[in-house]
ROLO-862955 format. One line per field, with one value per atom (N, C-alpha, C, O): atom name; x, y, z. Coordinates in Angstrom, 1 decimal, decimal comma, m for minus. Example, Ala and Ser with C-alpha at 12.3 -4.5 7.8 and 13.67 -1.06 7.14 Angstrom:
2
at N/CA/C/O/N/CA/C/O
x 13,2/12,3/13,2/14,2/12,8/13,7/12,9/13,4
y m5,7/m4,5/m3,3/m3,3/m2,2/m1,1/0,0/1,1
z 7,8/7,8/7,8/8,5/7,1/7,1/7,9/8,0
END
This chain:
90
at N/CA/C/O/N/CA/C/O/N/CA/C/O/N/CA/C/O/N/CA/C/O/N/CA/C/O/N/CA/C/O/N/CA/C/O/N/CA/C/O/N/CA/C/O/N/CA/C/O/N/CA/C/O/N/CA/C/O/N/CA/C/O/N/CA/C/O/N/CA/C/O/N/CA/C/O/N/CA/C/O/N/CA/C/O/N/CA/C/O/N/CA/C/O/N/CA/C/O/N/CA/C/O/N/CA/C/O/N/CA/C/O/N/CA/C/O/N/CA/C/O/N/CA/C/O/N/CA/C/O/N/CA/C/O/N/CA/C/O/N/CA/C/O/N/CA/C/O/N/CA/C/O/N/CA/C/O/N/CA/C/O/N/CA/C/O/N/CA/C/O/N/CA/C/O/N/CA/C/O/N/CA/C/O/N/CA/C/O/N/CA/C/O/N/CA/C/O/N/CA/C/O/N/CA/C/O/N/CA/C/O/N/CA/C/O/N/CA/C/O/N/CA/C/O/N/CA/C/O/N/CA/C/O/N/CA/C/O/N/CA/C/O/N/CA/C/O/N/CA/C/O/N/CA/C/O/N/CA/C/O/N/CA/C/O/N/CA/C/O/N/CA/C/O/N/CA/C/O/N/CA/C/O/N/CA/C/O/N/CA/C/O/N/CA/C/O/N/CA/C/O/N/CA/C/O/N/CA/C/O/N/CA/C/O/N/CA/C/O/N/CA/C/O/N/CA/C/O/N/CA/C/O/N/CA/C/O/N/CA/C/O/N/CA/C/O/N/CA/C/O/N/CA/C/O/N/CA/C/O/N/CA/C/O/N/CA/C/O/N/CA/C/O/N/CA/C/O/N/CA/C/O/N/CA/C/O/N/CA/C/O/N/CA/C/O/N/CA/C/O/N/CA/C/O
x 0,8/0,0/0,9/1,9/0,5/1,2/0,4/m0,8/1,1/0,4/1,1/2,3/0,3/0,9/1,2/0,3/2,3/2,6/2,8/2,9/2,9/3,0/4,2/4,1/5,2/6,4/6,9/8,0/6,2/6,8/5,7/4,5/6,0/5,1/5,7/7,0/4,9/5,4/4,8/3,6/5,6/5,2/5,2/6,3/4,1/4,0/3,8/2,8/4,7/4,6/4,8/5,8/3,8/3,9/3,8/3,0/4,5/4,3/3,0/2,4/2,5/1,3/1,6/2,3/1,1/1,4/0,1/0,0/m1,0/m2,3/m3,2/m2,9/m4,3/m5,2/m5,9/m6,1/m6,4/m7,1/m6,3/m5,1/m6,8/m6,1/m5,9/m5,7/m5,9/m5,8/m4,5/m4,4/m3,4/m2,2/m2,4/m1,6/m3,4/m3,7/m4,1/m3,9/m4,7/m5,0/m3,7/m3,7/m2,7/m1,4/m0,8/m0,3/m0,8/m0,3/m1,0/m0,3/m2,3/m3,0/m2,7/m2,5/m2,5/m2,2/m0,8/m0,5/0,1/1,5/1,4/2,2/0,6/0,5/m0,1/0,5/m1,1/m1,7/m0,8/m0,8/0,1/1,1/2,3/3,2/2,5/3,7/3,7/2,6/4,8/4,9/4,2/4,0/3,8/3,2/1,7/1,1/1,1/m0,3/m0,6/0,1/m1,5/m1,8/m2,3/m3,0/m2,0/m2,5/m4,1/m4,7/m4,7/m6,1/m6,7/m7,9/m5,8/m6,2/m7,3/m7,3/m8,3/m9,4/m10,2/m11,0/m10,2/m11,0/m10,4/m11,0/m9,2/m8,5/m9,3/m9,4/m9,8/m10,5/m11,3/m11,2/m12,2/m13,0/m12,1/m12,3/m11,0/m10,1/m9,4/m9,1/m9,0/m8,3/m9,2/m8,8/m10,5/m11,5/m11,5/m11,6/m11,5/m11,5/m10,2/m10,2/m9,1/m7,8/m7,7/m7,2/m8,3/m8,4/m9,3/m8,9/m10,4/m11,2/m10,4/m10,6/m9,6/m8,8/m7,8/m7,6/m7,2/m6,1/m6,7/m6,0/m8,0/m8,6/m9,4/m10,1/m9,3/m10,1/m11,6/m12,2/m12,1/m13,5/m14,2/m15,5/m13,5/m14,1/m14,0/m13,0/m15,0/m14,9/m13,9/m13,3/m13,7/m12,7/m11,9/m12,3/m10,6/m9,7/m9,8/m9,1/m10,7/m10,9/m9,9/m9,3/m9,7/m8,8/m8,2/m8,4/m7,5/m6,8/m7,7/m7,2/m8,9/m9,8/m10,1/m10,0/m10,4/m10,7/m9,5/m9,5/m8,3/m7,1/m6,7/m6,3/m6,8/m6,5/m7,5/m7,0/m8,7/m9,7/m9,4/m9,5/m9,1/m8,8/m7,5/m7,5/m6,5/m5,2/m5,5/m4,9/m6,3/m6,6/m7,4/m7,1/m8,3/m9,1/m8,2/m8,3/m7,2/m6,2/m5,4/m5,1/m4,9/m4,1/m4,8/m4,2/m6,0/m6,8/m6,9/m6,9/m7,1/m7,2/m5,9/m5,9/m4,8/m3,5/m3,2/m2,7/m3,5/m3,2/m4,1/m3,6/m5,4/m6,3/m5,9/m5,9/m5,4/m5,0/m3,7/m3,6/m2,8/m1,6/m1,9/m1,3/m2,8/m3,2/m3,9/m3,7/m4,7/m5,4/m4,4/m4,5/m3,4/m2,3/m1,5/m1,0/m1,4/m0,6/m1,5/m1,0/m2,8/m3,8/m3,9/m4,0/m3,8/m4,0/m5,5/m6,0/m6,0/m7,4/m7,5/m8,6
y m1,2/0,0/1,2/1,3/2,2/3,5/4,5/4,6/5,1/5,9/7,3/7,4/8,3/9,7/10,3/10,2/10,9/11,8/13,2/13,3/14,2/15,6/15,8/16,6/15,0/15,2/14,0/14,1/12,9/11,6/10,6/10,8/9,5/8,3/7,2/7,1/6,6/5,4/4,2/4,1/3,2/2,1/0,9/0,5/0,2/m1,0/m2,2/m2,3/m3,2/m4,4/m5,5/m5,6/m6,4/m7,5/m8,8/m8,9/m9,8/m11,1/m11,7/m11,4/m12,6/m13,4/m14,5/m15,4/m14,4/m15,4/m16,0/m17,2/m15,2/m15,6/m15,9/m15,5/m16,6/m16,9/m15,7/m14,7/m15,8/m14,6/m13,4/m13,5/m12,3/m11,0/m10,6/m9,4/m11,5/m11,1/m10,5/m9,9/m10,6/m9,9/m8,4/m7,6/m7,9/m6,5/m6,0/m4,8/m6,8/m6,4/m6,0/m5,0/m6,8/m6,5/m5,3/m4,4/m5,1/m3,9/m2,7/m1,7/m2,7/m1,6/m1,2/m0,1/m2,3/m2,0/m1,4/m0,5/m1,8/m1,3/0,2/1,0/0,5/1,8/2,7/3,8/2,3/3,1/3,4/4,5/2,5/2,6/3,4/3,7/3,7/4,3/5,8/6,4/6,4/7,9/8,6/9,8/7,8/8,3/8,4/9,1/7,8/7,9/9,4/9,9/10,0/11,5/11,7/10,8/12,8/13,2/13,2/13,0/13,5/13,5/12,1/11,9/11,1/9,7/9,3/9,8/8,6/8,1/9,2/9,0/10,4/11,5/12,2/13,0/11,8/12,4/12,2/13,2/11,0/10,8/9,5/8,8/9,3/8,1/6,9/5,9/6,9/5,8/5,6/4,4/6,6/6,4/5,7/5,0/6,1/5,4/3,9/3,1/3,5/2,1/1,4/0,3/2,1/1,6/1,4/0,4/2,3/2,2/1,0/0,3/0,8/m0,4/m1,7/m2,6/m1,7/m2,9/m3,1/m4,2/m2,0/m2,1/m2,6/m3,3/m2,2/m2,7/m4,0/m4,4/m4,5/m5,7/m5,6/m6,5/m4,4/m4,2/m4,6/m4,5/m5,1/m5,5/m7,0/m7,6/m7,7/m9,2/m9,6/m10,6/m8,7/m9,0/m7,8/m6,7/m8,0/m6,9/m6,2/m5,3/m6,7/m6,1/m6,7/m7,7/m6,0/m6,4/m5,2/m4,1/m5,4/m4,4/m3,2/m2,0/m3,4/m2,3/m1,4/m0,2/m2,0/m1,3/m0,6/0,6/m1,2/m0,7/0,6/1,6/0,5/1,6/2,8/3,9/2,5/3,5/4,2/5,4/3,4/4,0/4,8/5,9/4,4/5,1/6,4/7,5/6,3/7,5/8,5/9,7/8,1/9,0/9,7/10,9/9,0/9,6/10,6/11,7/10,2/11,0/12,4/13,4/12,3/13,5/14,4/15,6/13,8/14,6/15,3/16,5/14,6/15,2/16,3/17,4/16,1/17,1/18,4/19,5/18,1/19,2/20,0/21,3/19,3/20,0/20,9/22,0/20,3/21,0/22,3/23,3/22,1/23,3/24,4/25,6/23,9/24,8/25,6/26,8/24,9/25,6/26,6/27,6/26,3/27,2/28,3/29,2/28,2/29,2/29,3/30,3/28,1/28,0/27,5/26,8/27,9/27,4/25,9/25,4
z 0,0/0,0/0,0/0,7/m0,8/m0,8/0,1/0,0/1,1/2,1/2,0/2,3/1,7/1,6/2,9/3,8/3,0/4,1/3,5/2,3/4,3/3,8/2,8/1,9/2,9/2,1/1,4/0,7/1,5/0,9/0,8/1,3/0,2/0,2/1,1/1,1/1,9/2,6/1,9/1,6/1,6/0,9/1,8/2,3/2,0/2,8/1,9/1,2/2,1/1,3/2,4/3,0/2,5/3,5/2,7/1,8/3,2/2,6/3,0/4,0/2,2/2,5/3,5/3,1/4,7/5,7/6,1/6,3/6,3/6,8/5,6/4,4/5,8/4,8/4,3/5,0/3,1/2,5/2,5/2,1/2,8/2,9/4,3/4,6/5,3/6,7/7,1/8,1/6,2/6,5/6,5/7,1/5,8/5,8/7,1/7,4/8,0/9,3/10,1/10,8/9,9/10,5/9,9/10,7/8,6/7,9/8,5/8,8/8,6/9,1/10,5/10,9/11,3/12,7/12,8/13,6/12,0/12,0/11,5/12,0/10,5/10,0/11,1/11,3/11,7/12,8/13,9/14,6/14,2/15,3/14,9/15,7/13,6/13,0/13,2/13,5/13,1/13,1/11,9/11,9/10,9/9,7/9,8/9,0/10,8/11,0/11,4/12,3/10,8/11,0/12,5/13,0/13,0/14,3/14,4/15,4/13,2/13,2/13,0/13,1/12,9/12,9/11,9/10,7/12,4/11,5/11,0/10,0/11,6/11,1/9,9/9,3/9,5/8,4/7,1/6,3/6,9/5,7/5,8/6,8/4,9/4,8/4,8/5,5/4,0/3,9/5,2/5,6/5,9/7,2/8,2/9,1/8,1/9,0/8,8/9,7/7,5/7,1/7,6/8,0/7,4/7,8/9,3/9,8/10,0/11,5/11,9/12,8/11,2/11,5/11,3/12,0/10,2/10,0/11,1/11,6/11,5/12,5/13,8/14,5/14,1/15,3/15,1/16,0/13,9/13,6/13,8/14,3/13,4/13,5/12,3/12,2/11,3/10,0/10,0/10,5/9,4/9,3/8,3/8,4/7,2/6,2/5,9/6,1/5,5/5,3/4,0/3,7/3,1/1,8/0,8/1,1/m0,3/m1,3/m2,0/m1,5/m3,1/m3,8/m4,1/m4,0/m4,6/m5,0/m3,7/m3,8/m2,6/m1,4/m0,9/m0,6/m0,9/m0,4/m1,2/m0,6/m2,5/m3,3/m3,1/m3,0/m2,9/m2,6/m1,2/m1,1/m0,2/1,1/1,0/1,6/0,3/0,2/m0,6/m0,3/m1,7/m2,5/m1,7/m1,8/m0,9/0,0/0,9/1,1/1,5/2,4/1,6/2,1/0,5/m0,4/m0,7/m0,6/m1,1/m1,4/m0,2/m0,3/1,0/2,2/2,5/2,9/2,3/2,6/1,6/2,0/0,3/m0,7/m0,4/m0,5/m0,1/0,1/1,3/1,3/2,4/3,6/3,3/3,8/2,5/2,1/1,3/1,6/0,4/m0,4/0,4/0,2/1,4/2,3/3,1/3,3/3,6/4,4/3,6/4,2/2,3/1,5/0,9/0,2/1,2/0,8/m0,7/m1,3/m1,4/m2,8/m3,0/m2,2/m4,2/m4,4/m4,6/m4,9
END
């Protein structure tokens, strides 16, 4: 997963160890515990709320590539919008 920070991308790649896509639960928990998780947490974007749910295993399934891309894109758009707002650009 590619996760946007204000000045870089963080790329998370985990080996498949568990059945299905359950390794994404671990990836999400590691992301939420990392210094790259925004101070606004799950409130940052719709995608961050979904990632937080995965981290806390509040979802029965971890989703798949389509969902993960949507969650990361939601986060990316929130970061870019926030950056533009801080720079006072339209």
